[in-house]
Residue frames as a rotation matrix with the C-alpha (Angstrom) as fourth column:
MET 1
0.034 0.753 0.657 17.69
-0.986 -0.080 0.143 10.78
0.160 -0.653 0.740 2.88
ARG 2
-0.888 -0.209 -0.409 17.50
-0.130 0.969 -0.212 7.51
0.441 -0.135 -0.887 4.77
LEU 3
-0.155 0.912 0.380 14.14
-0.975 -0.204 0.092 6.01
0.161 -0.357 0.920 5.63
LEU 4
-0.941 0.056 0.334 12.50
-0.050 0.953 -0.300 2.94
-0.335 -0.299 -0.893 7.05
ALA 5
-0.388 0.840 -0.379 9.44
-0.829 -0.139 0.541 1.69
0.401 0.525 0.751 5.13
ILE 6
-0.853 0.223 0.471 6.85
-0.164 0.744 -0.648 -0.62
-0.495 -0.630 -0.598 6.72
ASP 7
-0.396 0.784 -0.479 3.95
-0.804 -0.043 0.593 -2.50
0.444 0.620 0.647 5.14
THR 8
-0.952 0.209 0.224 1.40
0.051 0.829 -0.557 -4.66
-0.302 -0.518 -0.800 6.96
ALA 9
-0.486 0.816 -0.315 -1.69
-0.785 -0.565 -0.254 -3.57
-0.385 0.123 0.915 5.02
LEU 10
0.408 0.635 -0.656 -2.36
-0.877 0.473 -0.087 -6.76
0.255 0.611 0.750 3.07
ALA 11
0.994 0.102 -0.045 -0.95
-0.092 0.977 0.193 -10.29
0.064 -0.187 0.980 2.77
ALA 12
0.236 -0.961 -0.140 2.64
0.576 0.255 -0.777 -9.55
0.783 0.103 0.614 3.73
CYS 13
0.907 -0.178 -0.382 4.71
0.235 -0.537 0.810 -8.18
-0.349 -0.824 -0.445 6.57
SER 14
0.402 -0.735 0.547 7.52
0.816 0.016 -0.578 -6.13
0.416 0.678 0.606 5.04
ALA 15
0.809 -0.249 -0.533 10.16
0.109 -0.827 0.551 -3.59
-0.578 -0.504 -0.642 5.96
ALA 16
0.422 -0.718 0.553 13.01
0.851 0.104 -0.515 -1.91
0.312 0.688 0.655 4.12
VAL 17
0.273 -0.453 -0.849 15.70
0.305 -0.796 0.523 0.63
-0.912 -0.402 -0.079 4.72
PHE 18
0.537 0.019 0.843 16.04
0.839 -0.121 -0.531 2.90
0.092 0.993 -0.080 1.71
GLU 19
0.016 -0.607 -0.794 18.61
0.438 -0.710 0.552 5.58
-0.899 -0.357 0.255 0.97
THR 20
0.952 0.251 0.175 18.50
0.274 -0.447 -0.852 8.30
-0.135 0.859 -0.494 -1.67
ALA 21
0.145 -0.934 0.326 21.64
0.926 0.011 -0.379 9.40
0.350 0.357 0.866 -3.44
HIS 22
-0.332 -0.366 -0.869 23.44
0.736 -0.677 0.005 12.50
-0.591 -0.638 0.494 -2.19
SER 23
-0.985 -0.057 0.164 22.32
0.157 -0.691 0.706 14.36
0.073 0.721 0.689 -5.31
GLY 24
-0.496 0.868 0.002 18.71
-0.609 -0.347 -0.713 13.86
-0.619 -0.355 0.701 -4.30
ILE 25
-0.182 0.386 -0.904 18.06
-0.844 0.411 0.345 11.34
0.505 0.826 0.252 -7.06
ILE 26
0.762 0.549 0.344 16.31
-0.647 0.658 0.385 8.16
-0.015 -0.515 0.857 -5.94
GLY 27
-0.329 -0.940 0.096 18.88
-0.944 0.329 -0.016 5.68
-0.017 -0.096 -0.995 -4.67
GLY 28
-0.111 0.259 -0.959 18.07
-0.387 0.878 0.282 2.15
0.915 0.402 0.002 -3.59
ILE 29
0.877 0.481 -0.009 17.29
-0.242 0.457 0.856 -0.45
0.416 -0.748 0.518 -0.98
VAL 30
-0.131 -0.910 0.393 19.95
-0.914 -0.043 -0.404 -0.92
0.385 -0.412 -0.826 1.70
ALA 31
-0.997 -0.074 0.025 18.22
-0.078 0.915 -0.396 -3.88
0.007 -0.397 -0.918 3.37
SER 32
-0.217 0.976 -0.022 14.75
-0.954 -0.207 0.217 -5.40
0.207 0.068 0.976 3.20
GLU 33
-0.996 0.044 0.074 12.68
0.028 0.979 -0.200 -8.41
-0.081 -0.197 -0.977 4.19
SER 34
-0.285 0.951 -0.122 9.16
-0.944 -0.257 0.207 -9.50
0.165 0.174 0.971 3.32
ILE 35
-0.965 0.075 0.252 7.17
-0.012 0.945 -0.327 -12.42
-0.263 -0.318 -0.911 4.73
ALA 36
-0.525 0.834 -0.167 3.92
-0.311 -0.005 0.950 -13.55
0.792 0.551 0.262 3.11
MET 37
-0.858 0.328 -0.395 1.16
0.511 0.472 -0.718 -13.71
-0.049 -0.818 -0.573 5.72
THR 38
-0.249 0.852 0.460 -2.49
0.201 -0.419 0.885 -12.89
0.947 0.313 -0.067 6.17
ARG 39
0.882 0.463 0.086 -2.44
-0.004 -0.175 0.985 -13.01
0.471 -0.869 -0.152 9.99
GLY 40
0.628 -0.623 -0.467 0.13
0.765 0.382 0.518 -12.46
-0.144 -0.683 0.716 12.71
HIS 41
0.330 -0.507 0.796 1.50
0.410 -0.683 -0.605 -9.09
0.850 0.526 -0.017 11.58
ALA 42
0.786 0.030 0.617 1.53
-0.450 -0.657 0.605 -7.76
0.424 -0.753 -0.503 15.14
GLU 43
0.821 -0.486 0.301 3.85
0.024 0.556 0.831 -10.51
-0.571 -0.675 0.468 16.34
ALA 44
0.461 -0.649 0.605 6.07
0.869 0.469 -0.159 -10.50
-0.180 0.599 0.780 13.24
LEU 45
0.832 -0.025 0.554 6.59
0.319 -0.795 -0.516 -6.81
0.454 0.606 -0.653 12.53
MET 46
0.820 -0.513 0.255 8.99
-0.571 -0.698 0.431 -5.52
-0.043 -0.499 -0.865 15.19
PRO 47
0.339 -0.745 0.574 11.36
0.089 0.633 0.769 -8.55
-0.937 -0.210 0.281 15.05
LEU 48
0.460 -0.133 0.878 11.38
0.880 0.201 -0.430 -8.13
-0.120 0.970 0.210 11.26
VAL 49
0.913 -0.119 0.390 12.16
-0.025 -0.971 -0.239 -4.40
0.407 0.209 -0.889 11.57
ALA 50
0.665 -0.700 0.262 14.99
-0.457 -0.104 0.883 -5.22
-0.591 -0.707 -0.389 13.98
ARG 51
0.273 -0.565 0.778 16.50
0.578 0.743 0.337 -7.69
-0.769 0.358 0.530 11.50
VAL 52
0.620 0.005 0.784 16.28
0.732 -0.362 -0.577 -5.19
0.281 0.932 -0.229 8.65
MET 53
0.921 -0.305 0.242 17.88
-0.359 -0.905 0.229 -2.45
0.150 -0.298 -0.943 10.73
ARG 54
0.449 -0.796 0.406 20.74
-0.150 0.381 0.912 -4.80
-0.881 -0.470 0.051 11.71
ALA 55
0.296 -0.307 0.905 21.24
0.842 0.530 -0.096 -5.79
-0.450 0.790 0.415 8.09
SER 56
0.804 0.063 0.592 21.40
0.412 -0.776 -0.478 -2.12
0.429 0.628 -0.649 7.07
GLU 57
-0.159 -0.871 -0.464 24.08
0.961 -0.030 -0.274 -1.44
0.225 -0.490 0.842 9.72
LEU 58
-0.496 0.102 0.862 22.19
-0.053 -0.995 0.087 1.72
0.867 -0.003 0.499 10.64
ALA 59
-0.793 0.300 -0.530 20.67
0.580 0.109 -0.807 2.84
-0.184 -0.948 -0.260 13.94
PHE 60
0.186 0.973 0.135 17.25
0.982 -0.178 -0.070 4.42
-0.044 0.145 -0.988 14.27
PRO 61
0.396 -0.041 -0.917 18.74
0.255 -0.955 0.153 7.90
-0.882 -0.294 -0.368 14.87
ASP 62
-0.712 -0.703 0.007 20.39
0.157 -0.149 0.976 7.60
-0.685 0.696 0.216 11.44
LEU 63
-0.327 0.682 0.655 16.98
0.945 0.260 0.200 7.63
-0.034 0.684 -0.729 9.77
ASP 64
-0.999 0.019 -0.030 15.37
-0.022 -0.994 0.110 10.78
-0.028 0.110 0.994 8.40
ARG 65
-0.295 0.944 -0.145 11.84
-0.948 -0.270 0.171 9.47
0.122 0.188 0.975 7.91
ILE 66
-0.760 0.237 0.605 9.48
0.015 0.937 -0.348 6.57
-0.649 -0.256 -0.716 8.65
VAL 67
-0.564 0.570 -0.598 7.11
-0.802 -0.204 0.562 5.43
0.198 0.796 0.572 5.88
VAL 68
-0.767 0.376 0.519 4.04
0.007 0.815 -0.580 3.23
-0.641 -0.441 -0.628 6.29
THR 69
-0.817 0.571 0.082 1.21
0.190 0.131 0.973 1.97
0.545 0.810 -0.215 4.08
THR 70
-0.846 0.523 0.103 -2.14
-0.411 -0.518 -0.750 3.45
-0.340 -0.677 0.653 5.02
GLY 71
-0.265 0.768 0.583 -4.50
0.342 0.640 -0.688 1.24
-0.902 0.017 -0.432 3.04
PRO 72
0.413 0.843 0.345 -6.90
-0.901 0.324 0.287 0.30
0.130 -0.430 0.894 1.83
GLY 73
-0.459 -0.555 -0.694 -6.33
-0.381 0.828 -0.411 -3.14
0.803 0.075 -0.592 3.27
SER 74
-0.050 0.370 -0.928 -6.89
0.666 0.704 0.245 -5.28
0.744 -0.606 -0.282 6.34
PHE 75
0.696 0.369 0.616 -8.26
-0.167 -0.751 0.639 -3.25
0.698 -0.548 -0.461 9.24
THR 76
0.931 -0.358 -0.069 -6.05
0.190 0.314 0.930 -5.10
-0.311 -0.879 0.361 11.73
GLY 77
0.229 -0.898 0.375 -2.97
0.973 0.227 -0.050 -4.99
-0.040 0.376 0.926 9.51
LEU 78
0.196 -0.108 0.975 -3.32
0.380 -0.908 -0.177 -1.25
0.904 0.405 -0.137 8.94
ARG 79
0.896 0.188 0.401 -3.58
-0.267 -0.494 0.828 -0.55
0.354 -0.849 -0.392 12.65
VAL 80
0.736 -0.675 -0.055 -0.50
0.551 0.549 0.629 -2.66
-0.394 -0.493 0.776 13.38
GLY 81
0.025 -0.791 0.611 1.69
0.969 -0.131 -0.208 -0.92
0.244 0.598 0.764 10.81
ILE 82
0.255 0.130 0.958 0.52
0.179 -0.980 0.085 2.61
0.950 0.149 -0.273 11.48
ALA 83
0.986 0.106 0.129 0.81
-0.109 -0.180 0.978 2.23
0.127 -0.978 -0.166 15.25
ALA 84
0.506 -0.863 -0.011 4.35
0.774 0.448 0.447 0.86
-0.381 -0.235 0.894 14.90
ALA 85
-0.067 -0.535 0.842 5.39
0.828 -0.501 -0.253 3.64
0.557 0.680 0.477 12.52
ARG 86
0.558 0.329 0.762 3.95
-0.080 -0.892 0.444 6.34
0.826 -0.309 -0.471 14.75
GLY 87
0.972 -0.213 -0.101 5.65
0.146 0.206 0.968 4.81
-0.185 -0.955 0.231 17.77
LEU 88
0.183 -0.956 0.228 9.01
0.964 0.220 0.148 4.70
-0.192 0.193 0.962 16.00
GLY 89
0.045 -0.117 0.992 8.53
0.540 -0.833 -0.123 8.26
0.841 0.541 0.026 14.79
LEU 90
0.852 0.322 0.413 7.76
-0.164 -0.584 0.795 9.45
0.497 -0.745 -0.445 18.30
ALA 91
0.826 -0.551 -0.118 10.72
0.400 0.425 0.812 7.59
-0.398 -0.718 0.571 19.80
THR 92
-0.074 -0.917 0.391 13.17
0.965 0.032 0.259 8.89
-0.250 0.397 0.883 17.19
ALA 93
0.114 0.235 -0.965 11.63
0.127 -0.967 -0.220 12.35
-0.985 -0.097 -0.140 16.69
ARG 94
-0.928 -0.371 0.031 11.39
0.045 -0.029 0.999 11.62
-0.370 0.928 0.043 12.97
PRO 95
-0.290 0.867 -0.406 8.45
-0.887 -0.402 -0.226 12.44
-0.359 0.295 0.885 10.67
VAL 96
-0.609 0.232 0.758 6.10
0.260 0.962 -0.086 9.65
-0.749 0.145 -0.646 9.57
VAL 97
-0.480 0.454 -0.751 4.46
-0.836 -0.497 0.233 9.68
-0.267 0.739 0.618 6.14
GLY 98
-0.054 0.589 0.806 1.71
-0.077 0.802 -0.592 7.46
-0.996 -0.094 0.002 4.77
ILE 99
-0.763 -0.208 -0.612 1.54
-0.623 -0.012 0.782 5.82
-0.170 0.978 -0.120 1.33
SER 100
0.309 0.951 0.017 -1.59
-0.861 0.287 -0.420 4.34
-0.404 0.115 0.908 -0.26
THR 101
-0.213 -0.321 0.923 -1.45
0.013 0.943 0.332 0.65
-0.977 0.083 -0.197 -1.14
LEU 102
0.705 0.536 0.465 -3.20
0.476 0.129 -0.870 1.43
-0.526 0.835 -0.164 -4.43
SER 103
0.827 -0.471 -0.307 -0.51
-0.559 -0.746 -0.362 3.96
-0.058 0.471 -0.880 -5.35
ALA 104
-0.071 -0.903 0.425 2.22
-0.727 0.338 0.597 1.51
-0.683 -0.266 -0.681 -4.37
TYR 105
0.146 0.208 0.967 0.71
0.397 0.883 -0.250 -1.17
-0.906 0.420 0.047 -6.62
ALA 106
0.895 0.363 0.258 0.45
0.374 -0.297 -0.879 1.25
-0.243 0.883 -0.402 -9.54
ALA 107
0.615 -0.644 -0.456 3.85
-0.403 -0.753 0.520 2.97
-0.678 -0.136 -0.722 -9.16
PRO 108
-0.287 -0.827 0.483 5.96
0.130 0.466 0.875 0.49
-0.949 0.314 -0.026 -11.19
TYR 109
-0.233 0.296 0.926 3.71
0.940 0.314 0.136 1.09
-0.251 0.902 -0.351 -14.20
LEU 110
0.812 0.577 -0.090 3.46
0.556 -0.811 -0.183 4.88
-0.179 0.098 -0.979 -14.01
GLY 111
-0.173 -0.963 -0.209 6.91
0.702 -0.269 0.659 5.89
-0.691 -0.033 0.723 -15.24
ALA 112
-0.214 0.016 -0.977 7.54
-0.314 -0.948 0.054 8.88
-0.925 0.318 0.208 -17.47
ASP 113
-0.799 -0.144 -0.584 7.37
-0.600 0.125 0.790 6.67
-0.041 0.982 -0.187 -20.58
ALA 114
-0.669 0.614 0.420 4.20
0.316 0.746 -0.587 4.85
-0.673 -0.260 -0.692 -19.54
ALA 115
-0.928 0.321 -0.188 1.64
-0.310 -0.390 0.867 4.73
0.205 0.863 0.462 -22.34
SER 116
-0.331 0.827 -0.455 -1.23
0.283 0.547 0.788 2.84
0.900 0.132 -0.415 -20.70
PRO 117
0.113 0.449 0.886 -3.59
-0.802 -0.486 0.348 3.72
0.587 -0.750 0.305 -17.86
VAL 118
-0.821 -0.414 -0.393 -3.34
-0.065 0.752 -0.656 1.65
0.567 -0.513 -0.645 -14.70
ILE 119
0.369 0.921 0.124 -6.27
-0.468 0.069 0.881 0.03
0.803 -0.383 0.457 -12.87
ALA 120
-0.811 -0.580 0.076 -5.33
-0.332 0.348 -0.877 -0.69
0.482 -0.736 -0.475 -9.24
ALA 121
0.288 0.957 -0.027 -7.77
-0.641 0.213 0.738 -3.12
0.712 -0.195 0.675 -7.62
VAL 122
-0.839 -0.495 0.227 -7.52
-0.474 0.459 -0.752 -4.72
0.268 -0.738 -0.619 -4.18
ASP 123
-0.390 0.701 -0.598 -9.85
0.337 0.713 0.615 -7.54
0.857 0.038 -0.514 -3.16
ALA 124
-0.699 0.254 0.669 -12.45
-0.660 -0.590 -0.466 -6.23
0.276 -0.767 0.580 -0.69
ARG 125
-0.936 0.315 0.155 -14.46
0.236 0.892 -0.384 -9.49
-0.260 -0.323 -0.910 -0.61
HIS 126
-0.139 0.990 -0.002 -18.16
0.454 0.062 -0.889 -9.98
-0.880 -0.124 -0.458 -1.36
ALA 127
0.145 0.154 0.977 -17.69
0.989 0.012 -0.149 -9.14
-0.035 0.988 -0.151 -5.09
HIS 128
0.997 0.076 -0.026 -16.25
0.077 -0.997 0.006 -5.70
-0.026 -0.008 -1.000 -4.24
VAL 129
0.160 -0.985 0.070 -12.82
0.940 0.130 -0.314 -4.15
0.300 0.117 0.947 -4.77
TYR 130
0.426 -0.230 -0.875 -10.92
0.257 -0.897 0.360 -1.12
-0.867 -0.379 -0.323 -3.60
LEU 131
0.395 -0.113 0.912 -10.33
0.917 0.106 -0.385 0.73
-0.054 0.988 0.145 -6.85
GLN 132
0.329 -0.242 -0.913 -8.23
-0.088 -0.970 0.226 3.58
-0.940 0.006 -0.340 -8.18
VAL 133
0.618 -0.077 0.783 -7.63
0.768 0.274 -0.579 4.42
-0.170 0.959 0.228 -11.84
PHE 134
0.112 -0.706 -0.700 -4.51
0.093 -0.694 0.714 6.27
-0.989 -0.145 -0.012 -12.97
ALA 135
0.972 0.072 -0.223 -3.82
-0.201 -0.232 -0.952 7.87
-0.120 0.970 -0.211 -16.33
ALA 136
0.485 -0.866 0.122 -0.52
0.810 0.392 -0.437 7.16
0.331 0.310 0.891 -18.03
GLY 137
-0.241 -0.646 0.725 1.97
0.175 -0.763 -0.622 9.30
0.955 -0.023 0.297 -16.15
GLY 138
-0.783 -0.192 -0.591 0.20
0.547 0.237 -0.803 9.08
0.294 -0.952 -0.081 -12.81
ARG 139
-0.765 0.561 0.318 -2.74
-0.598 -0.801 -0.026 11.50
0.240 -0.211 0.948 -12.85
THR 140
-0.806 0.527 0.271 -5.73
0.196 0.669 -0.717 10.11
-0.559 -0.525 -0.642 -10.96
LEU 141
-0.798 0.599 -0.075 -8.76
-0.223 -0.177 0.959 9.47
0.561 0.781 0.274 -13.17
VAL 142
0.428 0.881 -0.201 -10.90
-0.080 0.258 0.963 7.70
0.900 -0.396 0.181 -10.55
GLY 143
-0.170 -0.511 0.842 -10.11
-0.851 -0.354 -0.387 8.38
0.496 -0.783 -0.375 -6.92
PRO 144
-0.917 -0.253 -0.307 -9.73
-0.087 0.881 -0.465 5.58
0.388 -0.400 -0.830 -4.36
ARG 145
-0.185 0.928 0.324 -13.07
-0.981 -0.196 0.000 4.02
0.064 -0.318 0.946 -3.50
LEU 146
-0.725 0.138 0.674 -14.91
-0.080 0.956 -0.282 0.84
-0.684 -0.259 -0.682 -2.62
THR 147
-0.213 0.635 -0.743 -16.85
-0.963 -0.263 0.052 -0.38
-0.162 0.727 0.668 -5.66
PRO 148
0.697 0.434 0.571 -18.56
-0.264 0.896 -0.358 -3.48
-0.666 0.099 0.739 -7.01
LEU 149
-0.236 -0.798 0.554 -16.26
0.291 0.486 0.824 -5.68
-0.927 0.356 0.117 -9.07
SER 150
0.336 0.465 0.819 -18.34
0.899 0.101 -0.426 -4.79
-0.281 0.880 -0.384 -12.12
GLU 151
0.963 -0.002 -0.268 -17.18
-0.045 -0.987 -0.156 -1.16
-0.264 0.162 -0.951 -11.96
ALA 152
0.077 -0.997 -0.006 -13.53
-0.433 -0.038 0.901 -2.22
-0.898 -0.067 -0.434 -12.03
VAL 153
-0.241 -0.089 0.966 -14.26
0.654 0.721 0.229 -4.52
-0.717 0.687 -0.116 -14.97
ARG 154
0.748 0.581 0.321 -16.01
0.636 -0.491 -0.595 -1.69
-0.188 0.650 -0.737 -16.78
ALA 155
0.729 -0.538 -0.423 -13.04
-0.430 -0.841 0.328 0.64
-0.532 -0.058 -0.845 -16.23
ALA 156
-0.259 -0.893 0.368 -10.60
-0.240 0.428 0.871 -2.00
-0.936 0.137 -0.325 -17.49
SER 157
0.087 0.395 0.915 -12.77
0.747 0.581 -0.322 -2.66
-0.659 0.712 -0.244 -20.56
GLU 158
0.789 0.381 -0.482 -12.45
0.073 -0.837 -0.543 0.85
-0.610 0.393 -0.688 -21.96
THR 159
0.680 -0.636 -0.365 -8.88
-0.652 -0.297 -0.698 0.61
0.335 0.713 -0.616 -23.27
ALA 160
0.452 -0.631 -0.631 -5.77
0.434 0.773 -0.463 -1.55
0.780 -0.065 0.623 -23.12
CYS 161
0.533 -0.167 0.829 -4.45
-0.669 -0.683 0.293 -1.00
0.518 -0.711 -0.476 -19.62
CYS 162
-0.639 -0.665 -0.387 -2.33
-0.126 0.586 -0.800 -2.41
0.759 -0.463 -0.458 -16.83
ILE 163
0.584 0.797 0.152 -4.35
-0.374 0.098 0.922 -4.13
0.720 -0.596 0.355 -14.10
VAL 164
-0.501 -0.845 -0.187 -2.55
-0.075 0.258 -0.963 -4.44
0.862 -0.468 -0.193 -10.77
GLY 165
-0.312 0.328 0.892 -3.36
-0.936 -0.267 -0.229 -5.45
0.162 -0.906 0.390 -7.22
SER 166
-0.818 -0.057 0.572 -4.62
-0.321 0.871 -0.372 -8.48
-0.477 -0.488 -0.731 -5.36
ALA 167
0.154 0.938 0.312 -7.86
0.061 0.306 -0.950 -8.44
-0.986 0.166 -0.010 -7.41
ALA 168
-0.277 -0.318 -0.907 -6.11
-0.782 -0.474 0.404 -7.94
-0.558 0.821 -0.117 -10.77
LYS 169
-0.993 -0.116 -0.003 -6.58
-0.099 0.834 0.543 -11.53
-0.061 0.540 -0.840 -11.93
THR 170
-0.401 0.915 0.044 -10.25
0.643 0.315 -0.698 -11.50
-0.653 -0.251 -0.715 -10.93
VAL 171
0.188 0.429 -0.884 -10.83
-0.284 -0.838 -0.467 -8.28
-0.940 0.338 -0.036 -12.89
ALA 172
-0.552 -0.505 -0.663 -8.94
-0.762 -0.016 0.647 -9.56
-0.338 0.863 -0.376 -15.93
GLU 173
-0.959 0.183 0.215 -10.84
0.226 0.954 0.196 -12.86
-0.169 0.236 -0.957 -16.00
ALA 174
-0.127 0.981 -0.146 -14.17
0.607 -0.039 -0.793 -11.01
-0.784 -0.190 -0.591 -15.88
LEU 175
-0.519 -0.103 -0.848 -13.42
-0.444 -0.816 0.371 -8.82
-0.730 0.569 0.378 -18.93
PRO 176
0.619 0.769 0.159 -15.81
-0.203 0.351 -0.914 -9.35
-0.759 0.533 0.373 -21.84
ASP 177
0.227 -0.542 0.809 -14.42
0.749 0.628 0.210 -11.01
-0.622 0.558 0.548 -24.95
VAL 178
0.606 0.080 0.791 -14.71
0.702 -0.522 -0.485 -7.78
0.375 0.849 -0.372 -26.94
ALA 179
0.946 -0.263 -0.187 -12.60
-0.092 -0.775 0.625 -5.78
-0.309 -0.574 -0.758 -24.46
PRO 180
0.489 -0.852 -0.186 -8.99
-0.559 -0.142 -0.817 -4.90
0.670 0.503 -0.546 -25.33
SER 181
0.550 -0.373 -0.747 -6.48
0.581 0.813 0.022 -7.33
0.599 -0.446 0.665 -23.85
PRO 182
0.956 -0.243 -0.164 -4.69
-0.010 -0.584 0.812 -6.00
-0.293 -0.774 -0.561 -20.74
VAL 183
0.506 -0.859 -0.077 -1.12
-0.547 -0.251 -0.799 -4.83
0.667 0.447 -0.597 -21.29
THR 184
-0.700 -0.699 -0.147 -0.12
-0.251 0.433 -0.866 -6.28
0.669 -0.569 -0.478 -17.91
VAL 185
0.627 0.779 0.019 -1.86
-0.274 0.198 0.941 -8.24
0.729 -0.595 0.338 -15.15
ASP 186
-0.562 -0.827 -0.022 0.11
-0.143 0.124 -0.982 -8.05
0.815 -0.549 -0.188 -11.90
ALA 187
0.456 0.890 -0.019 -1.84
-0.252 0.149 0.956 -9.88
0.854 -0.431 0.292 -9.20
ARG 188
-0.565 -0.715 -0.412 0.67
0.241 0.335 -0.911 -10.00
0.789 -0.614 -0.017 -6.37
ASP 189
0.195 0.729 -0.656 -0.86
0.817 0.249 0.519 -10.20
0.542 -0.638 -0.547 -2.89
ALA 190
0.616 -0.064 -0.785 0.96
0.533 -0.700 0.476 -7.13
-0.580 -0.712 -0.397 -1.55
PRO 191
0.955 -0.289 0.068 2.80
-0.143 -0.648 -0.749 -4.19
0.260 0.705 -0.660 -3.13
ASP 192
0.314 -0.933 -0.176 6.58
0.687 0.351 -0.636 -4.25
0.655 0.079 0.752 -3.44
ILE 193
0.649 -0.089 -0.756 8.19
0.665 -0.418 0.619 -2.70
-0.371 -0.904 -0.212 -0.35
ALA 194
-0.476 -0.875 0.090 10.83
0.789 -0.380 0.483 -1.12
-0.388 0.301 0.871 -2.60
TRP 195
-0.440 0.382 0.812 8.18
0.542 -0.609 0.580 0.96
0.716 0.695 0.061 -4.34
ILE 196
0.703 0.630 -0.330 6.58
0.624 -0.323 0.712 1.90
0.342 -0.706 -0.620 -1.03
ALA 197
0.178 -0.743 -0.645 9.99
0.755 -0.317 0.574 3.18
-0.631 -0.589 0.505 0.06
GLN 198
-0.702 -0.466 0.539 10.51
0.711 -0.499 0.495 5.12
0.039 0.730 0.682 -3.18
LEU 199
0.094 0.820 0.565 7.11
0.520 -0.524 0.674 6.78
0.849 0.231 -0.475 -2.90
GLY 200
0.736 0.167 -0.656 7.87
0.676 -0.224 0.702 7.57
-0.030 -0.960 -0.278 0.73
ALA 201
-0.248 -0.938 -0.242 11.12
0.860 -0.329 0.391 9.25
-0.446 -0.111 0.888 -0.22
ILE 202
-0.849 -0.081 0.522 9.42
0.408 -0.728 0.551 11.72
0.335 0.680 0.652 -2.56
ALA 203
0.139 0.980 -0.142 6.21
0.867 -0.051 0.496 12.23
0.479 -0.192 -0.857 -0.56
VAL 204
-0.419 -0.134 0.898 5.45
-0.173 -0.959 -0.224 15.70
0.891 -0.249 0.379 0.76
GLU 205
-0.913 -0.058 -0.404 5.12
0.343 0.426 -0.837 15.29
0.221 -0.903 -0.369 4.51
ALA 206
-0.764 0.633 -0.126 2.16
-0.392 -0.611 -0.688 17.67
-0.512 -0.476 0.715 4.88
GLN 207
-0.093 0.743 -0.663 0.25
-0.992 -0.009 0.128 15.87
0.089 0.670 0.737 2.13
ALA 208
-0.027 -0.006 -1.000 0.88
-0.264 0.964 0.001 12.29
0.964 0.264 -0.027 3.29
PRO 209
-0.075 0.029 0.997 -0.32
-0.989 -0.130 -0.071 11.86
0.128 -0.991 0.039 6.88
PRO 210
-0.878 -0.280 -0.388 -0.01
-0.240 0.959 -0.149 8.39
0.414 -0.037 -0.910 8.46
LYS 211
-0.402 0.839 0.366 -3.76
-0.734 -0.057 -0.676 7.95
-0.547 -0.541 0.639 8.79
PRO 212
-0.675 0.125 0.727 -5.64
0.281 0.955 0.097 4.78
-0.682 0.270 -0.680 7.84
GLN 213
-0.552 0.506 -0.663 -7.52
-0.829 -0.415 0.374 4.81
-0.086 0.756 0.649 4.54
TYR 214
-0.596 0.343 0.726 -10.20
-0.098 0.866 -0.491 2.22
-0.797 -0.364 -0.482 5.26
LEU 215
-0.846 0.326 -0.422 -12.72
-0.509 -0.255 0.822 3.17
0.161 0.910 0.382 2.52
ARG 216
-0.100 0.868 -0.487 -15.37
-0.055 0.484 0.873 1.04
0.994 0.114 -0.001 4.23
ALA 217
0.312 0.287 0.906 -16.99
-0.910 -0.183 0.371 0.56
0.272 -0.940 0.204 7.62
PRO 218
-0.750 -0.617 0.239 -15.67
-0.661 0.711 -0.240 -2.33
-0.022 -0.338 -0.941 9.73
ASP 219
-0.390 0.588 -0.708 -17.45
-0.144 0.721 0.678 -5.67
0.909 0.367 -0.196 9.45
ALA 220
-0.423 0.193 -0.885 -17.67
0.843 0.441 -0.307 -5.96
0.331 -0.877 -0.350 13.23
GLN 221
-0.228 0.450 0.863 -20.26
-0.143 -0.893 0.428 -3.60
0.963 -0.026 0.268 14.69
PRO 222
-0.950 -0.090 0.300 -20.99
-0.301 0.001 -0.954 -2.91
0.086 -0.996 -0.028 18.37
GLN 223
-0.445 0.818 -0.365 -23.99
0.521 0.568 0.637 -4.84
0.728 0.093 -0.679 19.63
ASN 224
-0.788 0.115 0.605 -25.77
-0.411 -0.829 -0.378 -2.00
0.459 -0.547 0.701 21.37
ALA 225
0.205 0.976 -0.073 -28.89
-0.611 0.186 0.769 -4.07
0.765 -0.113 0.635 21.92
ALA 226
0.396 -0.112 -0.911 -26.95
0.447 0.890 0.085 -6.43
0.802 -0.441 0.403 24.17
GLN 227
-0.630 -0.673 0.389 -25.61
0.017 -0.513 -0.858 -3.70
0.777 -0.534 0.334 26.46
LEU 228
-0.237 0.504 -0.830 -26.82
0.957 0.271 -0.108 -3.68
0.170 -0.820 -0.546 30.03
PRO 229
0.510 0.480 0.714 -28.78
0.366 -0.872 0.325 -0.57
0.778 0.095 -0.621 31.00
ARG 230
-0.640 -0.736 0.221 -27.03
0.170 -0.416 -0.893 1.94
0.750 -0.534 0.391 33.20
ARG 231
0.184 0.669 -0.720 -28.29
0.921 0.138 0.364 2.44
0.343 -0.730 -0.591 36.71
């Protein structure tokens, strides 16, 4: 399988072409590029995708699947990535699958030999985080949700664990002195596009729709009171 993975959900604009081995075992990245950014994803994404496709020496019809992060993350970033992935899927008649940013953050620490649970926490501002808790091996213990920072700290205090995501450092620094020390604190601003691609390669299409996972209402609300009355 050959796929194009796209991520604009958080503080990066990333794309990668990934190819699995002929035996069906996970292969590797053919070409990739990632640019750190918090704004400007709409302008940067398609030129970046074009560069990655050129570097891979593949054409869009050579792809078998398009993969895109579905959040939680920036409302604008999610819309940019998902719209681009859907457009490419429509133009190439290829399926599009969605991957959670929380799962992508956690994936490197959920291997078969993993011994520690993983707390995935993304900064949601105003002392809140997007949270998901995984058992060692990948089973979900706490489903994706928007929670106060204190809930993430409480979850991370229960046992030695890996804390990952853009809010990982904040969670780790808020742990009480009596809490077990984290096994790992990975506070990168965006998940690794290589892991997004790997998750996309094994995702079941029917179970991974490319739909945004916002987990919260938008900050901007329509000002109905300011609308002019209809005549």
